[in-house]
C-alpha positions as CSV (number, residue, x, y, z in Angstrom):
1,M,0.3,-0.3,0.5
2,P,1.2,3.4,-0.7
3,E,2.4,5.7,1.8
4,D,0.0,8.6,1.0
5,A,-3.1,5.8,-0.1
6,Y,-6.6,6.9,0.5
7,L,-7.2,3.9,4.0
8,L,-10.6,3.8,4.7
9,D,-10.9,1.8,8.2
10,V,-15.1,0.6,7.9
11,R,-14.9,-1.6,11.4
12,E,-17.1,-0.2,14.3
13,P,-16.5,2.6,16.3
14,E,-15.4,0.7,19.4
15,E,-13.0,-0.8,17.2
16,W,-11.6,2.5,16.0
17,A,-11.0,3.9,19.3
18,A,-9.0,0.7,20.7
19,G,-6.6,1.5,17.6
20,H,-6.1,2.6,14.0
21,A,-3.4,3.9,11.3
22,P,-2.7,7.1,11.0
23,G,-4.2,8.8,8.7
24,A,-7.0,6.8,7.9
25,V,-10.2,7.3,7.8
26,H,-13.2,5.7,9.5
27,I,-16.6,5.0,7.8
28,P,-18.0,2.5,9.7
29,L,-19.2,-0.5,7.1
30,G,-23.1,0.1,8.2
31,E,-23.0,3.9,7.6
32,L,-21.2,3.0,4.2
33,P,-23.9,3.2,2.1
34,A,-25.4,6.9,3.3
35,R,-21.7,8.1,3.4
36,V,-20.0,6.6,-0.2
37,A,-20.0,9.6,-1.0
38,E,-17.4,11.1,0.8
39,V,-15.2,8.3,-0.5
40,P,-13.3,9.5,-3.6
41,A,-14.0,8.3,-6.6
42,D,-10.7,9.9,-7.9
43,V,-7.8,8.0,-6.5
44,P,-7.3,4.0,-5.4
45,V,-9.4,3.4,-1.7
46,Y,-7.7,0.9,0.6
47,V,-10.2,-0.8,3.1
48,I,-9.2,-2.4,6.0
49,C,-11.4,-4.1,8.8
50,R,-10.2,-6.1,11.5
51,V,-9.4,-9.4,9.4
52,G,-10.6,-8.9,6.3
53,A,-13.4,-10.0,5.5
54,R,-15.8,-7.1,6.0
55,S,-12.8,-5.1,3.8
56,A,-13.5,-7.3,1.2
57,Q,-17.5,-7.0,1.2
58,V,-16.8,-3.1,0.9
59,T,-14.3,-3.0,-2.2
60,A,-16.4,-5.4,-3.7
61,W,-18.9,-3.3,-3.6
62,L,-17.1,-0.7,-4.1
63,N,-15.9,-1.6,-7.5
64,H,-18.8,-2.7,-8.3
65,L,-19.5,1.4,-7.8
66,G,-16.7,1.7,-10.2
67,R,-14.2,3.1,-7.7
68,E,-11.0,1.5,-7.4
69,A,-11.0,-0.3,-4.3
70,V,-8.2,-2.4,-3.0
71,N,-8.9,-5.0,0.2
72,V,-5.4,-4.6,3.0
73,G,-5.5,-8.8,3.6
74,G,-5.3,-9.8,7.2
75,G,-6.4,-6.4,8.3
76,M,-5.6,-4.1,11.4
77,M,-4.8,-8.0,12.9
78,S,-1.8,-8.2,10.3
79,W,-1.0,-4.4,10.0
80,A,-0.6,-5.0,13.7
81,A,1.6,-8.0,14.0
82,A,3.2,-6.4,10.9
83,G,4.7,-3.3,13.3
84,K,2.4,-0.6,11.6
85,P,2.7,2.7,13.6
86,M,-1.6,2.9,15.3
87,I,-2.8,5.6,17.3
88,A,-5.9,4.9,19.8
89,E,-8.3,6.9,21.5
90,G,-8.6,7.7,25.1
91,G,-5.2,8.2,26.2
92,H,-4.7,3.9,26.1
93,P,-1.9,2.4,24.0
94,P,-3.3,1.1,20.7
95,Y,-4.7,-2.6,20.2
96,V,-6.5,-4.4,18.0
97,A,-10.2,-5.2,19.0
């Protein structure tokens, strides 16, 4: 994934708060149909969730809409295991919920 990529995190709010990638955009899966206009149509969108299942569904849906979407395989579990940077809300150390 390119460093300047648009990263869309589709996890639930409590998962996001526990730990997420810096610079990621958070739109929970259940809100995405109503908020899809917020997702850029002119750049590739990298979609992430906890392990990759929800993001795979979102990727397929966005591609069906004519967007260029890429699933981040392994999700935040793989992200954290690879030692990539994470931040959390609420002042606690980040973790994958």
